[in-house]
Legacy VTK file of the C-alpha trace (Angstrom):
# vtk DataFile Version 3.0
C-alpha trace
ASCII
DATASET POLYDATA
POINTS 122 float
90.713 100.724 104.159
90.072 97.242 105.473
89.057 94.332 103.281
87.028 91.465 104.705
86.523 88.165 102.920
84.030 85.621 104.236
83.738 81.937 103.483
81.852 78.916 104.724
78.183 79.552 104.027
75.840 76.989 102.554
72.799 74.794 103.054
72.438 72.817 106.277
69.647 70.818 107.852
67.977 71.910 111.098
70.070 70.824 114.051
73.230 70.835 111.977
76.438 72.818 112.294
78.336 75.224 110.099
81.462 77.324 110.470
81.971 80.728 108.898
85.375 82.312 108.501
86.493 85.861 107.769
89.947 87.165 106.953
90.847 90.837 107.298
93.552 92.667 105.384
94.605 96.234 104.728
94.809 99.002 107.336
93.800 96.873 110.291
95.738 98.665 113.017
92.638 100.700 113.899
90.343 97.673 114.055
89.417 96.768 117.603
86.230 94.800 117.049
85.474 92.010 114.604
82.214 90.189 114.428
79.331 88.641 112.571
76.020 90.136 111.572
73.140 88.791 109.554
70.213 89.928 107.454
67.307 87.473 107.545
64.942 87.523 104.563
62.801 90.655 104.645
64.430 91.998 107.814
67.082 94.473 108.859
70.675 93.487 109.450
71.303 92.493 113.074
74.188 91.695 115.348
75.054 88.019 115.821
78.278 88.259 117.825
81.405 90.336 118.080
84.689 90.272 119.947
87.002 93.171 120.698
90.749 92.968 120.874
92.036 93.416 124.401
94.620 96.072 125.100
97.030 96.852 127.907
94.280 98.798 129.689
91.067 97.032 128.663
89.827 93.486 128.506
88.461 91.804 125.420
84.681 92.111 125.145
82.432 89.456 123.646
78.744 89.982 122.960
76.149 87.644 121.475
72.597 88.157 120.348
70.210 86.460 122.773
68.870 84.269 119.985
72.247 82.586 119.418
73.633 82.325 122.953
74.612 78.775 123.752
74.523 77.748 120.094
77.074 79.994 118.365
80.682 80.658 119.328
82.846 83.469 117.995
86.555 82.785 117.633
89.162 85.406 116.869
92.835 85.005 116.015
94.548 88.391 116.287
97.824 87.026 114.956
96.129 86.005 111.706
93.495 88.777 111.619
90.705 86.275 111.306
87.371 85.768 112.985
85.216 82.670 112.787
81.678 81.816 113.812
81.002 78.251 114.858
77.275 77.638 114.583
75.546 74.590 116.004
71.952 73.497 116.632
70.976 75.583 113.632
67.341 76.511 113.205
65.392 77.661 110.134
65.240 81.090 111.799
69.015 81.320 111.409
68.611 81.513 107.640
70.162 84.792 106.517
72.996 86.450 104.689
75.839 86.589 107.169
78.296 89.472 107.068
81.672 89.897 108.646
82.158 93.351 110.140
85.119 95.156 111.641
85.879 98.520 113.128
86.356 100.586 116.254
83.385 99.018 118.015
81.248 95.960 117.507
77.835 97.644 117.372
78.595 99.854 114.372
81.284 98.327 112.178
83.213 100.589 109.836
83.894 97.868 107.302
81.851 95.041 105.845
82.464 91.865 103.919
80.407 90.902 100.887
78.215 88.468 102.808
77.679 84.720 102.646
74.336 82.916 102.490
73.386 80.453 105.212
70.213 78.455 104.621
68.823 76.111 107.261
66.239 73.829 105.714
65.293 70.189 105.455
LINES 1 123
122 0 1 2 3 4 5 6 7 8 9 10 11 12 13 14 15 16 17 18 19 20 21 22 23 24 25 26 27 28 29 30 31 32 33 34 35 36 37 38 39 40 41 42 43 44 45 46 47 48 49 50 51 52 53 54 55 56 57 58 59 60 61 62 63 64 65 66 67 68 69 70 71 72 73 74 75 76 77 78 79 80 81 82 83 84 85 86 87 88 89 90 91 92 93 94 95 96 97 98 99 100 101 102 103 104 105 106 107 108 109 110 111 112 113 114 115 116 117 118 119 120 121
């Protein structure tokens, strides 16, 4: 099992910035991808961004949702088993519960954090 603990959510004004952090612990040797996902009010959970750990035979892969490209940056520290999401130029449409996910691939995580609320409002 892998445990994921998120932190950093909150209320921010449009145009503002916020940083989310996630720490992984447990049986993390099988985790290749770590990323962020969100569930906007009344909608399904969606991918925000993920990053895979590079290996001796494959490069690290990073993928972002089109809606956040140029505004959000995913940061991963494999030595500390952490992943962060730096969000800037936030818009009301970014309001959602944000989840940290981890697993063998970034599109279908095997493990989830408890979620942290991000609200963008004036």
